TORZATI-20374 format. One record per atom (N, C-alpha, C): residue in one letter; x, y negated, z negated. Coordinates in steps of 0.02 Angstrom, whole numbers, padded with zeros to 5 digits, always signed. Layout:
AXYZ;...
end
This chain:
X-00353-00528+01750;X-00364-00595+01723;X-00303-00620+01686;X-00284-00578+01640;X-00222-00596+01600;X-00164-00557+01625;X-00115-00577+01660;X-00059-00543+01680;X+00007-00585+01675;X+00036-00577+01621;X+00103-00612+01617;X+00151-00566+01582;X+00210-00584+01589;X+00264-00540+01561;X+00258-00543+01486;X+00245-00604+01454;X+00239-00604+01386;X+00184-00562+01353;X+00126-00561+01391;X+00071-00519+01368;X+00087-00448+01371;X+00122-00425+01419;X+00144-00357+01426;X+00191-00335+01379;X+00236-00379+01366;X+00288-00365+01311;X+00249-00363+01241;X+00211-00404+01232;X+00171-00405+01167;X+00133-00336+01161;X+00101-00316+01217;X+00063-00259+01211;X+00109-00194+01198;X+00167-00195+01231;X+00211-00142+01224;X+00234-00132+01154;X+00255-00194+01118;X+00276-00196+01051;X+00221-00171+01007;X+00158-00197+01013;X+00101-00177+00982;X+00089-00093+00981;X+00098-00072+01040;X+00093+00007+01048;X+00144+00040+01011;X+00203+00017+01011;X+00253+00051+00970;X+00246+00051+00896;X+00210+00005+00873;X+00200-00013+00799;X+00155+00044+00771;X+00111+00072+00804;X+00056+00120+00772;X+00090+00176+00733;X+00138+00209+00766;X+00171+00268+00730;X+00205+00245+00660;X+00244+00189+00662;X+00277+00168+00601;X+00228+00149+00547;X+00168+00108+00574;X+00115+00096+00526;X+00085+00154+00494;X+00073+00208+00526;X+00043+00265+00501;X+00091+00302+00449;X+00153+00303+00467;X+00202+00333+00424;X+00210+00291+00360;X+00210+00224+00370;X+00205+00179+00308;X+00156+00191+00264;X+00094+00202+00293;X+00028+00206+00252;X+00047+00279+00215;X+00071+00326+00243;X+00079+00390+00212;X+00127+00387+00158;X+00180+00347+00165;X+00229+00329+00121;X+00199+00294+00055;X+00155+00245+00068;X+00122+00208+00017;X+00074+00248-00029;X+00036+00296+00009;X-00008+00345-00025;X+00042+00391-00077;X+00096+00411-00052;X+00144+00451-00086;X+00170+00418-00149;X+00190+00347-00131;X+00213+00303-00185;X+00161+00290-00232;X+00099+00285-00221;X+00041+00269-00266;X+00032+00327-00309;X+00034+00390-00279;X+00032+00449-00320;X+00090+00459-00368;X+00146+00441-00347;X+00204+00449-00390;X+00200+00394-00451;X+00182+00334-00429;X+00170+00280-00482;X+00117+00299-00531;X+00065+00334-00507;X+00007+00358-00553;X+00042+00409-00600;X+00083+00454-00579;X+00112+00504-00624;X+00154+00459-00674;X+00192+00410-00650;X+00234+00367-00697;X+00191+00337-00749;X+00136+00305-00727;X+00090+00269-00767;X+00058+00314-00829;X+00045+00374-00810;X+00023+00430-00853;X+00075+00436-00909;X+00131+00447-00888;X+00187+00456-00937;X+00200+00391-00978;X+00199+00332-00948;X+00200+00271-00989;X+00141+00266-01039;X+00087+00279-01022;X+00030+00275-01066;X+00031+00325-01129;X+00059+00381-01118;X+00066+00429-01167;X+00133+00436-01202;X+00163+00380-01218;X+00221+00379-01250;X+00284+00350-01220;X+00283+00349-01152;X+00341+00323-01116;X+00356+00253-01141;X+00312+00211-01145;X+00322+00137-01164;X+00344+00129-01230;X+00325+00172-01276;X+00346+00166-01345;X+00421+00192-01349;X+00435+00249-01320;X+00501+00274-01320;X+00550+00216-01280;X+00528+00185-01234;X+00568+00138-01202;X+00578+00073-01245;X+00525+00060-01280;X+00532+00004-01330;X+00580+00016-01388;X+00576+00080-01418;X+00625+00106-01464;X+00691+00113-01445;X+00708+00132-01386;X+00774+00138-01354;X+00800+00072-01335;X+00762+00030-01300;X+00791-00032-01265;X+00772-00094-01298;X+00728-00097-01342;X+00705-00157-01368;X+00668-00200-01327;X+00655-00262-01345;X+00609-00306-01316;X+00636-00324-01240;X+00698-00337-01239;X+00731-00352-01172;X+00725-00298-01122;X+00742-00237-01145;X+00738-00181-01095;X+00664-00169-01080;X+00618-00176-01125;X+00547-00164-01116;X+00524-00219-01062;X+00536-00282-01070;X+00520-00334-01029;X+00549-00320-00954;X+00605-00303-00950;X+00643-00289-00883;X+00606-00228-00847;X+00591-00170-00882;X+00564-00113-00855;X+00488-00132-00837;X+00456-00166-00883;X+00382-00186-00869;X+00381-00225-00806;X+00426-00275-00800;X+00421-00320-00739;X+00436-00278-00679;X+00485-00238-00675;X+00502-00198-00623;X+00443-00149-00597;X+00412-00119-00647;X+00360-00070-00632;X+00296-00108-00614;X+00277-00165-00637;X+00226-00207-00616;X+00233-00225-00549;X+00292-00252-00530;X+00307-00275-00465;X+00303-00221-00408;X+00318-00155-00434;X+00307-00107-00384;X+00232-00090-00371;X+00196-00100-00420;X+00118-00086-00414;X+00098-00145-00376;X+00119-00205-00389;X+00093-00262-00346;X+00117-00259-00267;X+00170-00235-00258;X+00198-00215-00195;X+00151-00173-00152;X+00127-00122-00190;X+00079-00069-00158;X+00017-00111-00140;X-00007-00145-00199;X-00074-00183-00187;X-00080-00232-00128;X-00017-00259-00112;X-00019-00310-00062;X+00000-00275+00007;X+00043-00237+00011;X+00069-00214+00080;X+00023-00157+00109;X+00002-00114+00067;X-00041-00053+00092;X-00097-00076+00132;X-00142-00121+00104;X-00200-00150+00145;X-00178-00186+00206;X-00122-00217+00207;X-00098-00251+00268;X-00085-00201+00318;X-00044-00146+00302;X-00031-00090+00351;X-00103-00062+00374;X-00148-00055+00332;X-00209-00029+00353;X-00243-00069+00399;X-00243-00133+00396;X-00268-00181+00438;X-00237-00178+00508;X-00171-00168+00507;X-00127-00161+00567;X-00153-00095+00598;X-00158-00043+00566;X-00177+00023+00589;X-00247+00021+00621;X-00288-00022+00593;X-00357-00034+00619;X-00357-00072+00689;X-00313-00122+00693;X-00317-00167+00746;X-00280-00136+00809;X-00225-00100+00798;X-00183-00074+00848;X-00218-00029+00896;X-00255+00018+00877;X-00291+00068+00924;X-00352+00039+00953;X-00373-00012+00924;X-00438-00042+00953;X-00432-00075+01025;X-00369-00103+01038;X-00361-00131+01103;X-00364-00076+01157;X-00325-00022+01151;X-00331+00029+01196;X-00396+00064+01202;X-00425+00065+01141;X-00500+00098+01136;X-00547+00060+01175;X-00548-00008+01168;X-00595-00044+01200;X-00583-00047+01279;X-00517-00049+01294;X-00499-00036+01363;X-00528+00028+01391;X-00521+00080+01358;X-00544+00141+01379;X-00626+00135+01390;X-00659+00106+01339;X-00730+00099+01347;X-00751+00066+01411;X-00709+00016+01430;X-00725-00015+01494;X-00717+00027+01556;X-00678+00076+01550;X-00666+00126+01599;X-00711+00187+01593;X-00754+00187+01542;X-00799+00250+01538;X-00767+00311+01498;X-00707+00301+01464;X-00674+00355+01437;X-00693+00348+01360;X-00744+00382+01345;X-00776+00382+01277;X-00727+00423+01226;X-00700+00475+01249;X-00655+00518+01209;X-00597+00476+01178;X-00567+00430+01221;X-00512+00390+01199;X-00538+00339+01152;X-00591+00314+01160;X-00621+00267+01116;X-00642+00298+01049;X-00670+00362+01053;X-00683+00399+00989;X-00618+00410+00952;X-00561+00431+00982;X-00498+00440+00950;X-00474+00375+00917;X-00477+00327+00958;X-00455+00258+00934;X-00488+00233+00869;X-00560+00240+00871;X-00595+00222+00814;X-00577+00266+00755;X-00573+00330+00763;X-00560+00371+00709;X-00491+00355+00678;X-00437+00338+00720;X-00378+00318+00688;X-00384+00245+00653;X-00426+00207+00686;X-00440+00140+00648;X-00469+00145+00579;X-00517+00189+00573;X-00555+00195+00522;X-00513+00234+00464;X-00472+00279+00485;X-00435+00317+00439;X-00379+00271+00413;X-00343+00235+00449;X-00293+00189+00425;X-00326+00138+00376;X-00384+00118+00392;X-00413+00062+00350;X-00424+00097+00278;X-00454+00155+00282;X-00472+00188+00218;X-00409+00200+00175;X-00354+00230+00210;X-00291+00247+00177;X-00256+00183+00145;X-00262+00127+00189;X-00229+00066+00163;X-00264+00037+00097;X-00334+00034+00101;X-00370+00018+00049;X-00369+00064-00013;X-00357+00128-00004;X-00354+00175-00059;X-00291+00157-00097;X-00232+00156-00059;X-00168+00140-00087;X-00170+00076-00127;X-00204+00024-00092;X-00206-00041-00126;X-00244-00040-00186;X-00299-00006-00187;X-00340+00004-00250;X-00298+00033-00309;X-00266+00088-00290;X-00218+00125-00338;X-00166+00075-00367;X-00139+00039-00320;X-00090-00008-00345;X-00119-00064-00386;X-00177-00090-00366;X-00207-00142-00410;X-00220-00115-00479;X-00256-00058-00490;X-00272-00030-00549;X-00209-00015-00592;X-00161+00015-00563;X-00093+00024-00600;X-00061-00045-00624;X-00063-00096-00582;X-00033-00156-00602;X-00068-00192-00659;X-00142-00186-00658;X-00176-00213-00714;X-00165-00172-00782;X-00168-00105-00774;X-00156-00069-00833;X-00089-00084-00861;X-00036-00076-00818;X+00026-00090-00840;X+00039-00159-00870;X+00011-00211-00845;X+00018-00275-00871;X-00014-00274-00941;X-00069-00243-00955;X-00101-00238-01021;X-00052-00197-01063;X-00036-00144-01045;X+00008-00103-01091;X+00076-00130-01113;X+00110-00159-01063;X+00174-00194-01071;X+00166-00258-01116;X+00118-00294-01109;X+00100-00355-01147;X+00088-00329-01222;X+00048-00285-01232;X+00032-00254-01299;X+00094-00232-01330;X+00137-00192-01296;X+00200-00168-01319;X+00250-00219-01339;X+00258-00271-01300;X+00299-00332-01313;X+00274-00366-01371;X+00208-00374-01373;X+00180-00415-01432;X+00198-00377-01498;X+00191-00304-01499;X+00207-00261-01552;X+00277-00268-01572;X+00325-00275-01526;X+00396-00283-01534;X+00410-00349-01571;X+00375-00399-01549;X+00391-00469-01575;X+00364-00472-01644;X+00307-00439-01661;X+00277-00445-01724;X+00297-00389-01773;X+00329-00338-01745;X+00344-00287-01785;X+00411-00273-01793;
end
């Protein structure tokens, strides 16, 4: 029914994207774990040490940079999860049409796994961003008034 060069090229590009998307998701999970460790350090004295050493300007710059990293995780990881959901569904549904249920099962497993990983990383990034905003705002307010 649909057979044009542009559709075939688009299908090939999409097929090549699954592996980088999965690696990207694994990278974002690792980054979320790393950022969680940094946030624990920030919460238990890191922000105060930074404030004492760098003052209000250094505190503002570091806070902005760290909050932006958490926001980056929050935005990009779920997008990659959605890509990882949709990419295998095309071949999986095509396999269903041919009666190949094992291929469909594998495609669905990959789709659900990438969704969960993307959402998990996004949730971690969201929580870190919110906590960091509150911590850095309080530290900057303390610097300004103290």
